[in-house]
Structures are given as C-alpha cells and as structure tokens.
C-alpha positions as semicolon CSV with decimal commas, in nm:
position;residue;x (nm);y (nm);z (nm)
1;X;-0,017;-0,044;0,013
2;X;0,139;0,334;-0,093
3;X;0,218;0,580;0,175
4;X;-0,004;0,945;0,204
5;X;0,325;1,084;0,062
6;X;0,348;0,842;-0,234
7;X;0,312;1,028;-0,597
8;X;-0,007;1,106;-0,727
9;X;0,080;0,811;-0,987
10;X;0,209;0,536;-0,762
11;X;-0,129;0,400;-0,700
12;X;-0,134;0,302;-1,095
13;X;0,242;0,229;-1,154
14;X;0,263;-0,176;-1,273
15;X;-0,123;-0,173;-1,342
16;X;-0,180;-0,317;-1,687
17;X;-0,394;-0,060;-1,905
18;X;-0,627;-0,318;-1,974
19;X;-0,711;-0,367;-1,611
20;X;-0,744;0,004;-1,539
21;X;-0,981;0,019;-1,801
22;X;-1,223;-0,230;-1,656
23;X;-1,183;-0,053;-1,297
24;X;-1,333;0,226;-1,463
25;X;-1,677;0,316;-1,304
26;X;-1,862;0,318;-1,608
27;X;-1,746;-0,012;-1,749
28;X;-1,796;-0,138;-1,372
29;X;-2,171;-0,049;-1,389
30;X;-2,224;-0,157;-1,735
31;X;-2,146;-0,413;-1,965
32;X;-1,912;-0,421;-2,258
33;X;-2,186;-0,349;-2,507
34;X;-2,333;-0,071;-2,297
35;X;-2,000;0,066;-2,257
36;X;-1,891;0,106;-2,583
37;X;-2,279;0,232;-2,675
38;X;-2,167;0,518;-2,404
39;X;-1,828;0,577;-2,556
40;X;-1,966;0,609;-2,917
41;X;-2,292;0,891;-2,815
42;X;-2,050;1,082;-2,596
43;X;-1,816;1,118;-2,928
44;X;-2,093;1,154;-3,172
45;X;-2,257;1,441;-2,892
46;X;-1,921;1,587;-2,880
47;X;-1,870;1,621;-3,244
48;X;-2,240;1,771;-3,293
49;X;-2,156;2,012;-3,027
50;X;-1,785;2,103;-3,162
51;X;-1,933;2,139;-3,568
52;X;-2,206;2,322;-3,407
53;X;-2,056;2,574;-3,240
54;X;-1,797;2,665;-3,552
55;X;-2,093;2,678;-3,793
56;X;-2,263;2,927;-3,569
57;X;-1,998;3,190;-3,512
58;X;-1,979;3,471;-3,271
59;X;-2,293;3,523;-3,058
60;X;-2,472;3,913;-3,126
61;X;-2,516;4,092;-2,820
62;X;-2,874;3,980;-2,770
63;X;-2,758;3,609;-2,725
64;X;-2,483;3,762;-2,506
65;X;-2,729;3,941;-2,280
66;X;-2,972;3,625;-2,271
67;X;-2,716;3,401;-2,194
68;X;-2,598;3,622;-1,885
69;X;-2,942;3,578;-1,765
70;X;-2,985;3,240;-1,774
71;X;-2,672;3,160;-1,647
72;X;-2,717;3,427;-1,338
73;X;-3,053;3,304;-1,221
74;X;-2,929;2,931;-1,280
75;X;-2,676;3,016;-1,021
76;X;-2,889;3,121;-0,795
77;X;-3,160;2,852;-0,851
78;X;-2,878;2,605;-0,750
79;X;-2,750;2,808;-0,451
80;X;-3,076;2,850;-0,312
81;X;-3,185;2,503;-0,345
82;X;-2,890;2,319;-0,236
83;X;-3,010;2,165;0,054
84;X;-3,336;2,076;-0,116
85;X;-3,154;1,878;-0,399
86;X;-2,927;1,702;-0,211
87;X;-3,211;1,576;-0,014
88;X;-3,395;1,493;-0,376
89;X;-3,069;1,324;-0,487
90;X;-3,000;1,141;-0,187
91;X;-3,354;0,986;-0,239
92;X;-3,341;0,913;-0,565
93;X;-3,022;0,696;-0,560
94;X;-3,217;0,370;-0,680
95;X;-3,444;0,551;-0,925
96;X;-3,455;0,850;-1,158
97;X;-3,386;1,207;-1,051
98;X;-3,532;1,495;-1,249
99;X;-3,319;1,806;-1,201
100;X;-3,488;2,135;-1,213
101;X;-3,172;2,328;-1,361
102;X;-3,355;2,200;-1,658
103;X;-3,568;2,505;-1,666
104;X;-3,260;2,689;-1,757
105;X;-3,097;2,451;-2,010
106;X;-3,438;2,423;-2,168
107;X;-3,460;2,798;-2,189
108;X;-3,119;2,805;-2,359
109;X;-3,189;2,591;-2,584
110;X;-3,483;2,780;-2,701
111;X;-3,340;3,118;-2,706
112;X;-2,937;3,063;-2,771
113;X;-2,720;2,933;-3,023
114;X;-2,536;2,643;-3,011
115;X;-2,211;2,795;-2,837
116;X;-2,375;2,941;-2,576
117;X;-2,648;2,642;-2,502
118;X;-2,282;2,443;-2,480
119;X;-2,130;2,674;-2,201
120;X;-2,465;2,681;-2,041
121;X;-2,524;2,325;-1,984
122;X;-2,174;2,288;-1,858
123;X;-2,175;2,586;-1,606
124;X;-2,469;2,398;-1,476
125;X;-2,342;2,038;-1,489
126;X;-2,016;2,168;-1,303
127;X;-2,183;2,338;-1,026
128;X;-2,398;2,050;-0,990
129;X;-2,132;1,793;-0,948
130;X;-2,010;1,904;-0,649
131;X;-2,367;1,777;-0,450
132;X;-2,393;1,484;-0,729
133;X;-2,415;1,118;-0,590
134;X;-2,299;0,952;-0,905
135;X;-1,934;0,867;-0,971
136;X;-1,765;1,100;-1,223
137;X;-1,807;0,868;-1,535
138;X;-2,173;0,763;-1,550
139;X;-2,208;1,186;-1,441
140;X;-1,992;1,263;-1,781
141;X;-2,243;1,072;-1,954
142;X;-2,549;1,193;-1,825
143;X;-2,405;1,513;-1,882
144;X;-2,363;1,447;-2,264
145;X;-2,746;1,332;-2,246
146;X;-2,836;1,642;-2,129
147;X;-2,636;1,823;-2,399
148;X;-2,801;1,603;-2,683
149;X;-3,136;1,698;-2,575
150;X;-3,090;2,085;-2,550
151;X;-2,906;2,061;-2,877
152;X;-3,206;1,884;-3,035
153;X;-3,420;2,154;-2,904
154;X;-3,222;2,397;-3,020
155;X;-3,209;2,227;-3,374
156;X;-3,582;2,233;-3,416
157;X;-3,593;2,587;-3,295
158;X;-3,384;2,729;-3,526
159;X;-3,520;2,564;-3,809
160;X;-3,874;2,661;-3,737
161;X;-4,017;3,047;-3,630
162;X;-3,998;2,895;-3,246
163;X;-3,637;3,072;-3,190
164;X;-3,732;3,438;-3,285
165;X;-4,118;3,384;-3,121
166;X;-3,935;3,311;-2,804
167;X;-3,684;3,584;-2,888
168;X;-3,973;3,856;-2,899
169;X;-4,115;3,814;-3,230
170;X;-4,484;3,827;-3,242
171;X;-4,724;3,539;-3,304
172;X;-4,964;3,630;-3,534
173;X;-5,351;3,488;-3,458
174;X;-5,304;3,234;-3,780
175;X;-4,964;3,086;-3,629
176;X;-5,143;2,998;-3,288
177;X;-5,213;2,655;-3,401
178;X;-4,825;2,605;-3,564
179;X;-4,664;2,766;-3,223
180;X;-4,838;2,506;-3,023
181;X;-4,735;2,215;-3,227
182;X;-4,350;2,382;-3,235
183;X;-4,316;2,431;-2,881
184;X;-4,457;2,050;-2,835
185;X;-4,213;1,957;-3,060
186;X;-3,923;2,111;-2,902
187;X;-4,038;1,954;-2,572
188;X;-4,080;1,604;-2,730
189;X;-3,691;1,599;-2,917
190;X;-3,581;1,726;-2,579
191;X;-3,711;1,432;-2,398
192;X;-3,624;1,200;-2,675
193;X;-3,278;1,249;-2,723
194;X;-3,193;1,211;-2,333
195;X;-3,462;0,884;-2,331
196;X;-3,293;0,759;-2,642
197;X;-2,921;0,799;-2,540
198;X;-2,994;0,701;-2,156
199;X;-3,265;0,444;-2,241
200;X;-3,024;0,232;-2,482
201;X;-2,763;0,221;-2,209
202;X;-2,983;0,083;-1,918
203;X;-3,122;-0,167;-2,200
204;X;-2,758;-0,287;-2,257
205;X;-2,714;-0,314;-1,951
206;X;-3,018;-0,574;-1,878
207;X;-3,306;-0,385;-1,804
208;X;-3,516;-0,311;-2,098
209;X;-3,824;-0,240;-1,902
210;X;-4,044;0,029;-2,028
211;X;-4,035;0,243;-1,708
212;X;-3,633;0,202;-1,647
213;X;-3,642;0,334;-2,024
214;X;-3,945;0,605;-2,048
215;X;-3,960;0,678;-1,682
216;X;-4,267;0,644;-1,477
217;X;-4,574;0,879;-1,484
218;X;-4,457;1,095;-1,161
219;X;-4,105;1,145;-1,353
220;X;-4,235;1,239;-1,705
221;X;-4,498;1,508;-1,524
222;X;-4,214;1,628;-1,322
223;X;-3,997;1,663;-1,668
224;X;-4,332;1,818;-1,848
225;X;-4,338;2,094;-1,545
226;X;-3,968;2,154;-1,572
227;X;-4,012;2,223;-1,950
228;X;-4,278;2,462;-1,926
229;X;-4,115;2,665;-1,649
230;X;-3,799;2,680;-1,927
231;X;-4,077;2,793;-2,232
232;X;-4,158;3,087;-1,944
233;X;-3,806;3,150;-1,857
234;X;-3,680;3,129;-2,257
235;X;-3,959;3,390;-2,322
236;X;-3,914;3,602;-1,998
237;X;-3,545;3,639;-2,050
238;X;-3,617;3,889;-2,376
239;X;-3,888;4,090;-2,145
240;X;-3,793;4,366;-1,961
241;X;-3,439;4,317;-1,942
242;X;-3,502;3,974;-1,788
243;X;-3,729;4,135;-1,474
244;X;-3,946;3,883;-1,561
245;X;-3,653;3,605;-1,467
246;X;-3,646;3,753;-1,148
247;X;-4,041;3,651;-1,060
248;X;-3,965;3,313;-1,232
249;X;-3,671;3,229;-1,023
250;X;-3,913;3,287;-0,684
251;X;-4,110;3,025;-0,824
252;X;-3,876;2,773;-0,980
253;X;-3,693;2,754;-0,621
254;X;-4,033;2,735;-0,459
255;X;-4,122;2,436;-0,717
256;X;-3,786;2,261;-0,626
257;X;-3,844;2,290;-0,211
258;X;-4,180;2,193;-0,254
259;X;-4,145;1,882;-0,448
260;X;-3,850;1,788;-0,193
261;X;-4,113;1,828;0,093
262;X;-4,321;1,644;-0,103
263;X;-4,093;1,357;-0,191
264;X;-4,024;1,337;0,189
265;X;-4,359;1,333;0,310
266;X;-4,423;1,048;0,053
267;X;-4,142;0,834;0,204
268;X;-4,219;0,909;0,535
269;X;-4,573;0,790;0,496
270;X;-4,452;0,512;0,331
271;X;-4,178;0,400;0,623
272;X;-4,484;0,471;0,839
273;X;-4,726;0,193;0,648
274;X;-4,431;-0,030;0,654
275;X;-4,388;0,030;1,024
276;X;-4,723;0,002;1,084
277;X;-4,747;-0,379;0,915
278;X;-4,379;-0,481;1,080
279;X;-4,219;-0,586;1,417
280;X;-3,961;-0,314;1,491
281;X;-3,763;-0,598;1,642
282;X;-3,763;-0,866;1,409
283;X;-3,874;-0,689;1,072
284;X;-4,157;-0,969;1,060
285;X;-4,513;-0,961;0,963
286;X;-4,707;-0,780;1,286
287;X;-5,070;-0,894;1,358
288;X;-5,203;-0,594;1,129
289;X;-4,982;-0,720;0,857
290;X;-5,008;-1,105;0,890
291;X;-5,382;-1,177;0,960
292;X;-5,537;-1,010;0,595
293;X;-5,223;-1,205;0,435
294;X;-5,288;-1,502;0,593
295;X;-5,675;-1,500;0,556
296;X;-5,638;-1,430;0,152
297;X;-5,397;-1,768;0,129
298;X;-5,674;-1,957;0,326
299;X;-5,928;-1,861;0,112
300;X;-5,676;-1,918;-0,199
301;X;-5,629;-2,287;-0,095
302;X;-5,982;-2,329;0,008
303;X;-6,089;-2,226;-0,361
304;X;-5,822;-2,473;-0,480
305;X;-5,914;-2,756;-0,260
306;X;-5,598;-2,733;-0,118
307;X;-5,470;-2,776;0,260
308;X;-5,322;-2,473;0,440
309;X;-5,089;-2,522;0,759
310;X;-5,086;-2,291;1,064
311;X;-4,844;-2,286;1,352
312;X;-4,760;-2,146;1,684
313;X;-4,423;-2,132;1,823
314;X;-4,322;-2,009;2,145
315;X;-3,966;-1,984;2,255
316;X;-3,906;-2,205;2,584
317;X;-3,841;-2,077;2,906
318;X;-3,818;-1,718;2,754
319;X;-3,807;-1,557;3,125
320;X;-3,485;-1,745;3,198
321;X;-3,362;-1,604;2,891
322;X;-3,428;-1,270;3,002
323;X;-3,283;-1,301;3,347
324;X;-2,959;-1,518;3,164
325;X;-2,874;-1,229;2,944
326;X;-3,076;-0,956;2,997
327;X;-3,323;-0,715;2,818
328;X;-3,086;-0,626;2,509
329;X;-2,950;-0,989;2,535
330;X;-3,303;-1,139;2,502
331;X;-3,391;-0,880;2,223
332;X;-3,119;-1,005;2,007
333;X;-3,241;-1,370;2,073
334;X;-3,598;-1,268;1,915
335;X;-3,414;-1,130;1,621
336;X;-3,193;-1,442;1,564
337;X;-3,508;-1,671;1,627
338;X;-3,684;-1,457;1,328
339;X;-3,379;-1,490;1,113
340;X;-3,437;-1,875;1,176
341;X;-3,791;-1,865;1,098
342;X;-3,719;-1,659;0,761
343;X;-3,487;-1,882;0,617
344;X;-3,628;-2,196;0,738
345;X;-3,978;-2,168;0,556
346;X;-4,050;-2,143;0,201
347;X;-4,049;-1,802;-0,009
348;X;-4,476;-1,797;-0,008
349;X;-4,484;-1,846;0,387
350;X;-4,597;-1,630;0,620
351;X;-4,417;-1,548;0,905
352;X;-4,546;-1,302;1,204
353;X;-4,428;-1,211;1,536
354;X;-4,796;-1,267;1,714
355;X;-4,663;-1,124;2,064
356;X;-4,375;-1,125;2,299
357;X;-4,184;-1,450;2,238
358;X;-4,464;-1,608;2,049
359;X;-4,468;-1,633;1,636
360;X;-4,705;-1,768;1,423
361;X;-4,640;-1,917;1,035
362;X;-4,901;-2,025;0,778
363;X;-4,823;-2,276;0,499
364;X;-5,042;-2,224;0,224
365;X;-5,098;-2,546;0,010
366;X;-4,922;-2,735;0,261
367;X;-5,003;-3,113;0,389
368;X;-4,967;-3,269;0,724
369;X;-4,632;-3,441;0,662
370;X;-4,495;-3,121;0,464
371;X;-4,591;-2,877;0,774
372;X;-4,459;-3,136;1,018
373;X;-4,156;-3,150;0,828
374;X;-4,122;-2,786;0,790
375;X;-4,189;-2,746;1,185
376;X;-3,913;-3,005;1,256
377;X;-3,653;-2,812;1,080
378;X;-3,742;-2,505;1,275
379;X;-3,714;-2,655;1,570
380;X;-3,391;-2,834;1,500
381;X;-3,254;-2,517;1,386
382;X;-3,357;-2,315;1,705
383;X;-3,200;-2,587;1,905
384;X;-2,848;-2,539;1,707
385;X;-2,883;-2,183;1,724
386;X;-2,618;-1,934;1,852
387;X;-2,652;-1,586;1,933
388;X;-2,333;-1,350;1,967
389;X;-2,369;-1,100;2,250
390;X;-2,128;-0,830;2,372
391;X;-2,118;-0,782;2,755
392;X;-2,190;-0,449;2,903
393;X;-1,855;-0,442;3,113
394;X;-1,545;-0,474;2,889
395;X;-1,741;-0,482;2,557
396;X;-1,670;-0,887;2,549
397;X;-1,843;-1,086;2,316
398;X;-1,922;-1,423;2,359
399;X;-2,170;-1,684;2,207
400;X;-2,417;-1,787;2,365
401;X;-2,675;-2,085;2,312
402;X;-2,908;-2,384;2,435
403;X;-3,244;-2,262;2,284
404;X;-3,555;-2,431;2,230
405;X;-3,878;-2,410;2,086
406;X;-4,238;-2,562;2,120
407;X;-4,480;-2,565;1,823
408;X;-4,813;-2,646;1,744
409;X;-4,997;-2,702;1,400
410;X;-5,362;-2,700;1,303
411;X;-5,450;-2,792;0,926
412;X;-5,711;-2,639;0,743
413;X;-5,993;-2,779;0,639
414;X;-5,950;-3,089;0,892
415;X;-5,924;-2,812;1,187
416;X;-6,100;-2,530;1,059
417;X;-6,141;-2,279;0,802
418;X;-6,111;-1,929;0,908
419;X;-5,768;-1,810;1,070
420;X;-5,881;-1,745;1,443
421;X;-5,974;-2,094;1,467
422;X;-5,688;-2,278;1,355
423;X;-5,466;-2,051;1,544
424;X;-5,688;-2,159;1,837
425;X;-5,598;-2,546;1,768
426;X;-5,249;-2,470;1,669
427;X;-5,207;-2,301;2,029
428;X;-5,410;-2,580;2,210
429;X;-5,127;-2,824;2,038
430;X;-4,881;-2,552;2,147
431;X;-4,979;-2,582;2,514
432;X;-4,932;-2,969;2,484
433;X;-4,607;-2,965;2,366
434;X;-4,507;-2,701;2,635
435;X;-4,684;-2,963;2,896
436;X;-4,502;-3,236;2,740
437;X;-4,156;-3,101;2,816
438;X;-4,093;-2,829;2,553
439;X;-3,897;-2,862;2,263
440;X;-4,128;-3,042;2,063
441;X;-4,378;-3,017;1,833
442;X;-4,770;-3,094;1,843
443;X;-5,043;-3,128;1,570
444;X;-5,385;-3,144;1,631
445;X;-5,504;-3,382;1,790
446;X;-5,227;-3,463;1,929
447;X;-5,131;-3,800;1,918
448;X;-4,808;-3,998;1,912
449;X;-4,629;-3,953;1,620
450;X;-4,272;-4,127;1,508
451;X;-3,992;-3,921;1,453
452;X;-3,637;-3,819;1,577
453;X;-3,590;-3,825;1,960
454;X;-3,342;-3,595;2,146
455;X;-3,201;-3,661;2,430
456;X;-3,448;-3,505;2,618
457;X;-3,712;-3,787;2,537
458;X;-3,960;-3,547;2,314
459;X;-4,306;-3,683;2,284
460;X;-4,406;-3,611;1,924
461;X;-4,758;-3,633;1,735
462;X;-4,825;-3,838;1,431
463;X;-4,806;-3,701;1,083
C-alpha cells in the first residue's frame, strides 16, 4: 500500500492498461456493449457540439445578454436550493432524478445559439457536480445526454419560427396552432434525446423495461413541468431586461423546495405504512400485516381445495433467557429466532411475530407431513442456534446458545377454515407441547407420532 506521501501516479504504477480500463466506474456499472454505446454517443454528441459551435460563429449581443441572464438565474437557483437538491438526490439514488435546472437548460436551448447552449449546460453541470451522488464517469455521460437534449431542442427551434418567437417576435393569430405544435415538438425532442441515449444504455445493461427506459408517470410529469417553466424562462429573458426572470426564479426555487418536501412526506408515509405492518424489533410482519395476508391465503387454498397449515411457536423458558442475558440480550435472541424462521420456511410462507416470544406461521398448500417436516426443521435450527452478544462490562463478545422452541400445528380444512379457529387449535397443540416437556412439535389432534428423538425424550405427534 502506498504511503500518504507517495506520488500521485504511484497507485497506478505497474497496473496494466486493460485492468485500469476495467476498473473505470462506467465499465463496472454496465456491460461491454453498454460501455461501447456510451463512448460512441459521447463522441457523437461532442462532435455535434463542436461542428455546431463552429458553424454558428460569434454570438450576437442579444444572445450574450440572454446567456448572462439565464446563467445568473441558474446559479441563483442552484445556490438557493442546494440543501433541498441534496436531499432529493439522496432520495433518488435507486431511481431517476429530474433536476430542475432543466428549466434553464431548456430555456437556453430555445433562445441561444449552439456555443452558448453548450457553455450554459457545462456551467450548470459543473456546479451541480459538487452535490452529485454519481461516480464521475456516469455523471459525464448524463451531462452528454442532457447536452444532446439541449442541442436537439435548439436545432428544432432554429429550424422553425420558435427561436424568433421566444426572442420577442410576435405570433400572429393564424400562427397560434403552429406555435403550439412547435413548442410540443421541441419538448418532445428534448425528452426523446435523453430517453434514447440513457434508455439504450440501461437496456444494454440488462434492463429493457418500459419504465426504466421511458420513466414512470411521476417522473415524466415532473419533467413536463420543468420544460413548461423553461419555456416561460426563455420568453421572460427577453422581457423588460429579464425582470420577469426574477419573479420566475422565485417560482422555480419554490417548486424545487416544494417537490423535495412532498417527496420527503411520501417517503415518511411509506415508512409509516411499513412500520405499521411490521414488528420493529424482528422485521417480521405483525398481526396487522399478517392477518389479511393469511386470510387471503386460506381463501385461495380453499378455492383450490388445497390444505393449509397454521403453526404457533413459543420460545421455551423465555423468562429465564431474559434473566440470564438481560433485556437487550433477549432482544438479540428474538431477532436471531426471526432469522431462523425466515430461512427455514419457503418463499410464499407467511411469518409473523404474534407477540412477545410467540410467533405464527402460515404455510399455503401444505399437507400434514410437509408441515411437520418444516416445523421440525425450525425446531432443530433453533436448538442449534447461537447468538453473538457483547457484554456491557468491557465489551467482551461471546456466543450463547441452549435455546429451544415448542410448536403446535393445525390444518385447514381438517381443523377449521378461518384463521382464528386454526390458531386456537394450534395454540392448544402448543400448550400440549409445553406440558409434554418443551422442545417438541405437536399436531392437532395430539397423538404420538414417530420421529427423531432428543436426549430429552420428546413426545412427538403423528403425521
């Protein structure tokens, strides 16, 4: 490992070039074909910008004034919304993020020549990089995609009267429909350019879903509002020396902050919904989350004439566990037990912390013999379970074990067809397991069942 005073290049010295390329964040994020697409599109967009800038020549004084106004208000917007934008980006790490600086990018695309459009995009993106939560390679690719949108919208605006209209030219009454269609087309090419560039990259990475490529309804609505504000900004930049932009910037800043607050409230609402249906200690469903799902599973099995198994489990001698390990240690045992239940059942089975040290499990489409086998698997896993605990005095860590669990099983339709009845029968079988010496499984009705024995001489039920 190089020291802190090592030369900057020493970390890469001796590493072959192909290995350095494979270590790039872009190549690590996508496939080889996706990486080739990214490089090809970046080269094409760069060439488009260079050729367009050379062809456009030196900007006129009006373009320079509009550029200065849009750049100034874009920077003002970014500084005024930095905390809100940081929170929005943190919340969107797993999904698509619509940056509201697109207001100024879209406005520039409609009123500026190509050289100033490119410079405006670069100013915004360089400033945004300091709060971006993307690796440099991916951020640069996104910047090229945004540049392609701006260039596409600028090309359409200059090829139609739209460019002159937003710069102050009057729109005749017989041109209103044409103006509306042209604005819609400019918005369309702005959206499609990014969608194609980024969507194909995502597809080549393996995600060809329509939502991944086109975005969801909420994201597209946010982008549509951003583009509409961009149109107003483009028109307002040439009115009263940009005074209208001052009022619009207040609206844009408020929109970004409002969007962040709404998104935060939605996240908190979703979290509350999850918390309301799950036990906070173990992460398992609680009764409120378990009962409706279990009832639906029972109804579905009855409609298909399939058996359903309901099991109740109780950790043996939990008061002694609490006394031996303390409250925090007992909590760790319950969390470990929840992990055993999750890994011992099948994907479609339902597991619930019923209360305290008691757990309920529903096994859809499960026969008596299969339910017995699964319950025995759980019992054996708990018997072999160890929990790592850190002692309060000195922070010493130790493994504790010697835990057992007892369980009762009831089956539908044999013992009932509703959840409450089945749990009542399973509870009765559980009580017999406790009375019979604990660390055993009983099935309703409780009669001897051949099965594995422990040195505690467990009494087992028949399958």
